[in-house]
N, C-alpha and C positions, 0 to 999 in steps of 0.2 A: 575493836575498837566497841562492837554491837554482844552485842547479851549470848545476841547464839555464836560467836566465832568465826562467825566465816569473814570477818574485816579487820586486815592486821596494821598496824607499823609500825614502825622503828626506831631508833635512839640507839643509836650505834658509837660507844664515846673511844674519845682515846683515837683515833682515827688517822694513819700519813697521809699528810695534803698530798694530789697527783700521783695516787697511787691506786693499784684496780685489784678488788675485796671481790671475793664467790662468795657471789648471794645465798643459801638451802636455804627451801624451812624443810621442818622434821616433824613427825607426829608421834612421835615420844625417841623409840629408832629410827622409827622408818623415813625418805626423805618423802616426803611430796610430790615431786617431781624436779626433776635436775635443776640443776646450780644454772644462774645466767651472772656475768659478771657485771661489776659494777663501783664506777668511777669515784673516786670524790674529787674536793675541785682545787683546786690549783694555792698556792698559799694568797695568803690575803698578799702582801709583797712583793709577788713574781709579776714580771714584765711577759706577760699573754696578749697574741695577737688574734684572738680568737676565743668564745663559750661556745659547746653548745647544749642544752639543755634539750635532753625527753618527757615530760612529765604524761604519764599515764594513772585516768581516772580510776580505768573501768570500763569492761564491757558487755555492764548488760544483766550483772550475776547469775547466779546458782539454780540453773532450769530444773536441773534433777531438786533440788528441796527448798525452789517453789519462793523464790523470795523473789526477784524478779522472771516479770512473761514476757 
């Protein structure tokens, strides 16, 4: 999302509702980190008891690159 390529946004399409997927970031063929699980929302017509949402907006930037100090 930025001109230096440090921040990303994902637009994953055609995912199945209430399904866990593994997100893995790559720089070419090399993984940048370990994968982590992400689960899609329940189907809009599903009868659910609760919904838990976690939002992580960042941890302060990349120290080596000097984006945030």
